[in-house]
N, C-alpha and C positions, 0 to 999 in steps of 0.2 A: 504494500500500500504506500503510495507516494504522497498521500495527503498529510499536511501538517495539522497538528492538533491545536497549536497556539502560536501566535507571532508576537515577538518583541520588536517594537519599531521605534527608532529614535526620531524625534521631530526634526532635528537639525542634521541633515545629511547633504553631501555634495551632489550636485546635479538635479536631483528631484527630492524635495523635502518629504518627511514622513507623512504629512497630511495628503499630499498629492499621491504618494505611493499607496496609502490606505484607500483613497478614492478609486484608484485603478484596480486595486486588489479586490475590492468589493464587487466589481463587475464579474469576476471569475470565481471567487470563493467567498461569498457573503457570510457564510456560517462560521468561519474561523474567528475565534476570539482574538482580539488584539490588545496588548498592553503597551502603552506608549511610555518611553523613557525620555526625559527632557532635562536639559540644564538651563533651559529658557526660564526666565522669570516672568515671561509674558502669560498672564492668565488667559488671554484670548486664544493662545495655542492649545492649551488644555481644554478650554471650552469647545473649540472647534473639533478636537479629537473625540470628545465625549458625544457631541451632537451627531457626529458621523457614525457613532456606534462602538467606539472603543469601550472595552469593558472595565479598564482601569488605567492608571498612570502612576509613574514614580518620578519624583524629582531627583536629579543627580546633585550631589553624590548620595547614594542610598546604600544601606547595609545589604549585603548578599542575602542574609536571612529574610529580610523584608521582601526581596524579589521572589525568593522561593515560597514564602507564605502566600503571596498574591497569585503566583502560578498555581499552587496547590488549591487555593480557593476556587479557581476556575475549573480545575479537574474534579473537584468535589461536587460541582453543580451538575455534573453529567450522570 
């Protein structure tokens, strides 16, 4: 099975930002949960991601345990 179970996506990426990537991704695999990672202090970035359907987000720097907890939360929903 080539299907991903969850995607971690950074908002600030070269070429195409995470929001644009997420918008394109949803055309092909709308059911995959996405957790955004961001160093941005811009609340509008996070709001945009959540409005598009992101399941969660983490502000950098974050503790690895927190990332693992949020990923586990998504898998517990299934």
